[in-house]
N, C-alpha and C positions, 0 to 999 in steps of 0.2 A: 363873381359869382362861382367859379371854379371851385374857390376855397371853400366856399361855406358848403355846397355838394359834397367836397370832401370830408369836410366837417362831419356831415350828416350822414356819410356811408361809415366813416368811422364809429360815430355812435352807435347807429344800427348794429354794427358788427360786435362791438364790445357788449351792447345789451343782451345780444345772441348768445357770445360767449357766457356772459353771467348766468343767464338762465339755463343752459346747458348744464354749468357748475353747477346751480342750485338744485337740479332735478338729479343731481350723481351724488347727493348726501341728503342725509336727515337733516329735517328743520325744526329749530325748537323755541317755544315759547315758555320762559319760566319764570318763575317767585321764588324767594327763598322762604322756607317756612319759620316761623317765631320760635327762638329760643333753640334751635338745630341747623346743622349745616346741610341738611336734605332739601331738596327742590320741589316745588308743584311743578307739572310740567304737563304742556300739550305737545306732542311730538308727532310730526309727519316722518315717517322713515321711507329712506328712499326706494323701498320694495311696495310703498304703498300704504302700509300698516298705518293705523291710527293710535297711541300710545298715551294714555291719561292717567296722571299719577297725582292724587290728591296729599295735603299734608296730614300728619297722622291725626287722627280724629275729627279729620272734616270728611266732606262727601263729595261726590262726582254726581252732579245732577244733569240729567237730560232730559230737556223741555220738548214739547210737541213734536215727539218722534213716534211715526206709524209703522216704522219697520226696521232693523238693522240686519245687515248682511254681509258676510265677507265675501261672498260671490263664489265660494269654491266650498266641496263638503268636508266636513260640515258647515251648514251656514245658520246664520241668526245671533243672539247676544252671547259674548262668550263672558262668562261670570267672574272664572278666577283662571285668568292664562289662557292654557288652551284646555283646561280640564272639564270645565262645566259649558252645556249650551242650553239656550231658551230660544225655540223658535223651530224653523223647518230644518231638524236633521238630515242628513243624509239626502239633501235635497228632493225628500219625498213631499211633493207640494199637496197631497191630500192627509199629511200628519203635523199636529201639533207637539212639538217635544219639550220635555226637561228633561236634558242628560247631566249625569252627576257622575264623575270618575273619581275614585280614590286610589290609593296605591295599589289596591288590589281587585276591586269590583267595579264593575259598570252599573247602573239603576238607571233605566230609562223608562220614564213614562211618557205615552204615546196614544194618538188617536189613531192610528192606522194599525188595524187588525191583524197585515200581513205580516209587519214587522215584531218579530219577539222581543220582548224585554223584561229583565227583572225589576221588581218592585220590590222596595227594601227601605223600612224605616227602623232607624237604629236609635239606640240613647235618648228615646221618647219616652218620659215618666205617665204620659196620660194620654189616649187615645179619645176623642169626643166625635159622634155622631149625631147626627139629625134624629131625633127619636122623639116619642112620646111615652110617657111613664102612665100608665092608667091607675086611676088614685083607687084605694080600696074600697068596695061597696059598689064599685061598677061593675057588673059580670055580662058575659056574655057577647054576641057578636060585635065588632069595633070596626071602624074607619077609619084607618091612620096609614095617611100618603107619606111616610116616613122610610128610611131605610132601617131603621131600628124601634123597639117599643117591646112593651108589654101589655097583656090581656090577662081577665081574671075569669077563672072557670067558678059558676055556681055549683055549690054542691049538688052532687049526683049528677053534674054534666058532664058530658064524655066528649064534645066536640065543638071547636067556635071556629067561626066565619070570618078572616080577617080582609074585609077590603081596602085594598093598596094598589094604587095606579102603578106604581113602579116596578108591579110584579107581572111578569110572562109566565108563559108554562114551562120556558127554559129556566128560571129563574132558580138559586140555590137558596134554600130559606134554611137556616139553622136556628133553633128551638131549643129551650132549656127549663126545665122547672124550675122555680124560684122559692116554692113555699113547700116544706116537707108535710106529706100527706100519708096516713095511712094505708089510701087504696089506691089513688091515682099516682102512681110512683114514678112515672115515665112516661114520655110523649111515643107513640104507637105510630104517628105518620104526621107528615108536614106535604101536603098535596098542593103544587102551585096550580093556578088557573091563570085565563086572562085578566087582570086587574083585581084577582083576590086569592088566598090561599085558606085552606081548610087545616088547622090542626086538632087533631084527635088521639086522647089519652088512651092508656092500657086500660082504664076502668073510672067508673064514677068517683068524683071526688066525695071525699067525707067531710070537710068543707071550704069555704072560699080558697082558691088556690092560684098562684101567679104564676104565669109562663111567659118568658121574653122571647124575642125574634130577632133576627138580624137576616137582612136581604143582599144577597150578592148577584150583579148581572153581568 
């Protein structure tokens, strides 16, 4: 019995030592990648970080996740090393962020009005917005509940009301004439209201004239 107890004590001590040693170094699961000496790895580092590395041309798939956080600022999902984050950046629980950092600038997309950020889109060839283009022959007041669109002024018309649920009295609305006309040559004013805005031209048009708009809030 004494020998048995001694063996159990030695075994418990050995397992404790092994457990401590395991926590003092990184633990790795790996698989060789085809036709290369590189490895696909899942590594739990001794400081608690978890690193995932896929083979070239393969994907890292995380399924069934509702939240990823590193517990410190910034938190969220790191997209590339420590340079990009998607989630609650800087621990602002009331903001949702996408943060991208390159070698010279930081671009932050956030829902927290108290946090200033720079919005920059570079090297994109085509920008597309939710819009409605009014067909020729359809003139006068229109309902367009979208960020952008066009309306058509009939001959002699000077004003059109666009009903738009996105618009408030604080909206910024940019308009431009899209058809060359001899008399209505520029937009005199664009006045936002609650749920609509009024476009007024400098004069009555000689013929049907298209005007485009863009709403920013």
